[in-house]
N, C-alpha and C positions, 0 to 999 in steps of 0.2 A: 687890397690883397687879403686883409684879414677877413672881410666879409665873404670874399670868394672862398677862402679856406674854410670858414664856418659853414657856408652853404654846401661846400663839397663834403664836409664831415657829416652834416645832417643828411645829405643825400645818400652817402654810403651807409649811414646807420639805418636809414629807411630801407635801403636795398637789403642789408643784412637781416633786418627784422622781417622783411617780406619773405626772404629766402628761408629763414628759420620757420616762419609760419607755414610756408609750403611744405617744408621738410616734415614739420610736426604733423601736419594734416595727412600727408602721404604716409607717414609712419603709422599713424593711428589707423588709417584706412587699410594699409597693408597688413597691419597686425590683426585687424578684424578679419580680413580675408584668410590670413594664415591660420588664425584660430578656427575659423570656419572650415578651412580645408583640412586641418589637422584634427578636427573633432573625431574622437574614437567612436565609431558606430558599434553599439553593443550587439553581439551575436544573438540570433534568435534561437532559443532552446524550446523544442516541442517535446512534451512527454505524452505518451499514449499507452494506456494500460488500465489495470484495475486499481484497487485501493492501495496496493503495494507501491505502484508508481506514484499514486497520490501523496503518499508519505514522503517519498523522495522529492517530489515537486515542492512540498511545503518546506522541507529541510533546505533545499537549494535556495528557494526564494527568501527564506528567513536569514540564512547565513551569507548569501551572495546576492543581495538585492540589486546591486548596481553592475553586476558582471554580465547578466543576460537579460533579454526580454523573454519572458516566460509565457508559454501556453500549455495547458494541460487538458487533454480530452479523455474522458472516462469511457473506455470502450464498451463495457457491458450496458451502460445506460443508453448509448447510441444504438446498440444492437436492438433495443426494444422499440426504437422508432424506425419503422419501415421506410419512411420518407426521408430519413436523414442522409445527407451526402457529406462525405468528408470534405472539410474546407480546403479547397485546392490552394487558395492564396496563402493561407498559413503554412501549408506544407511546402510550397515553392520558395517561401522566404526563410525556411528553417535552415540554420547552420549546424544545429545539433538535433538529432532525433533519437530520443531514448524511449524504447518501446518494449512491450511484451508481445511476442508473435501471435498473430491472429490469422487464421486461414479459412477459406471457403465462405467469405462474407462480402463478396463483391468489392465495392470501392472502399470498404472498411478493412479489407485484407491488407496486412502490413507489407506483403510482397508487392501488391498493386501500388501502394503508396510509395514504396521505395523505387520501383521501376518506372513509375509514370508521373509522379508529382514532385519528388525531391530533386534538387539540383545535384549534379555529380560531386560537387565539393562538400556536400553535407556529410558530417560525421555521424555515423549510426552506431548506437550502443544498445544491444539487445540484452534483456534479462528474462529469466524464466518465470512462469507462474509458480509460486512457491506454495506447496501443499504437503502437509505432513500428518499422517494418521497415527503415528507412534503413540501419542498421548491419548488419542480419542479413537480407538480402533473400531468402535461400533457406531461411528458417526453415520447419520442418514440425513438426506435432504429434508427440510421441513415440508409438511404436508398441508392440507387445507385447514387443519386445526390451527396451525400457526398463522395462516393467512387471516383467520378471524380476529387475531390479536393485533393486526397492523393498525397503526394510527399515525398521526403527524409526529408524535413523540417517538414511536417505535416503527419506523418505516419498513423495517424488515421483519416485524413481528416481535413478540416477546422472547421467542426462543428460535432464532434462525439456524441453530445447530442442534439437530435431533439426536436423541440417544436411542439407538435401535433396540438394545437389550431391555431398557426400561419399557419401551413401547410393547415389546413382546410379552412382558409380564402383565402389563395392563390388559392386553387382549385376552389373557387367560381368565381375567375377571374373578380371581379366587384369592387375591392377596389384599391385605390392608396396606396403606401407605407405609406404615412403620415396618411391616414385614418385608416390603420391597426394599426399603432402605437397608435393612439388615442383610438381605440377600445380596445387595449390591456391594456390601462390604466384605463379602466372603472371598477367600483366595481363589476359588474356582468359578467366580461369577463369569469371567471370560477365561478361556484356556490360554496357557502360555503360548501354545502354538499359534493360536488365532492372533494374539497380541503381536508376536514377533513377525508373523506373516504380513500383517498390515504395515508394520514399521519398515520391514525390508522391501516390500513391494513398492511402498510410496517413495522410498529412496531410489529404487530402480527406475521408476517412472520419471522422477525429477532428473536423474542423470541422463536419461534418454532425451529429455527436453533440452538439457544443457549442451547437447551435442551441436545445437544450432544457435547457442547464445554466447555472448561475450562474458557475461557474469555467471560465475559458478558458485553455488551455495550448498550443494548436497554434502560435500566433504566436511564442511564446517558444521553442518547439522549432525552428521554422524559422529563427529569428534566431540560434540558438546551437549547433545540432548540429555545425557545422563549426568551432566555437571551443573547446567543452568536451565531454567525454564525458557524455552525458545519460542513457544506458541501459546497464545490465549485461546485460539481455536484452530481448526485444521488449516486455515489460510490467513490467519491474522498473527503475524510474528510479534514477539515481545521486543522491547527496546534493545535487548542484547543481540538479537539476530538482525534487527534493522541497522544497528551500528556497523555490523560487518558488511551488509549489503551496500550501505552508503559509502563506506571506505573503498570498496571495490570500484564503485562508479567514480568517485573522486580521483582515484588513481588513473583511470582511463582519461579523465578530463585534465590530468596533470595539476591537480589541486592538492593542497596539504591535508593530510588525514590526522594530524596530531591532536587536533582539538575536538575530534568527534566524540570520544568516550565521555568527556565531561561537559559536553555542549548543553546549554540551557534548554535547547529544543527537547531534550529527553528528561526534563524535570518531572514529567508525568508519563504514564504508559500510553504512547501514541496509538498503539494497535488494539487496545482493549475495546470490546464491543458491548452492547447493552446487557447481554447475558453470556458470559464466558462459560462454556460447558465444563462440567466437572471431570476430574481424572479419578477413575475408580482405584481403590486400594490394591486390587489385583494387578493393575497396570503399574502402580508404584513399586510393588514387590517384584514383578517380572523384570522391569527395566532398572530396578535399583535407583529410583529417583530420589535425590537428596533434598528437594525443595518442598515447601508447604503446599499441600493439596487439600487441606481441610477448610480453606476459605476461597471463595471465588466472587464473581460479580453477577448479580441478577437484577435486571431492570435498573441498571446503573447504580446499584447499591451493594455494599459488601455484605455477603451472607455466608453462613456455614454450609458445609456439604449437605447436611440434612435439610436445611431450610431451602436450598436450591431445589432438591427433589420434590419437596412439598409444594413449592410454588409452580414447578414444572407440571405437576399433576393438576393442581387447582385451576391453572389457566388453559392448559391444553385438553384436559380430560375432566371437566367439571362434573360430568355424569358419574364418573368413578368415585368422586368425593361425596356423593349423596347416597345415603343408605337406602336400601330397598330397591335399587335399580338392578335388575337381573342381567341386563345386557347393554352393551354400548356399541355404537356404530364403529367399526374398525376404520382406521385411516387407510390411505392408499397402500398398496402392496409395498412392503419394506424391501429395500434393495441394499444388501450388504456387499454387493460385488464391487471390488475396488475400482474397476474401470469406470463405474458410474460416478465416482467422486471427482473426476478430473474434467471439470468444465472450465471454460475460460474465465468466468467470473469468480 
């Protein structure tokens, strides 16, 4: 009887152990399936636009690396490639599409992408191309002279933002560099009407663009341009403006905006270019600007106002800097028409 009892106990222990083993195995297996089934698939976030969208992309990727799978497509670069086709697979998988509107460019057209490639559930957030002429009213597109300065280090040339009034004085070929610098410092170098017209018209154009975008920035610019420096160049915002842009996008994404102002992402000026154009004293006076305009960036180095103009002439108009040259070849016809300043790039 004792042996029978012992054997029965051993048998029951074996059965219990076997059941526990099966239970443990099934639990582990089921847990693996549960974890696999419950794995949170990160949404795909696609950004499509110019360098302004690029800064937003870098901010999101830096501060929310695990929240989304990111893709960023630079529109102006792709427009130069006639054979480029917008990646349909990336678009079809996008859960969030943050873009700057682009029209009349075939399959790169944002309306085409939205209507033909994106899924219906994709959240679309549109932002305008931000361009402000208030600080730089005589801005002109760079001409072939700047093209000659392009290199691996300066892919857009030494001076991608031209100064129309300086160029006009050069074409007269009757002033020294120092004389032009002194003229540029006079209160009437540009008329107040001209300065205000450029500022107001650029805001009007921006507001017109914002009629079809979710992000609105014109009011913020109008309320703050004379309190803080908002632009390094006509289309490169300073950190102060970028923070506002990013806050608006974060609100649409239902993300916290409290940490934006002191974010380490802005420990340097993210929008600065190789040569930030100067702001003339007449503009400072007309707009009552409170910030420093006597220093800027030239070829990625800090320079004074005078040094910038000297380098501008030396690199773009080397003939002018040589004595005894009676005439120089003029650049392409200058265009100070505000409508010509609003290109997608």
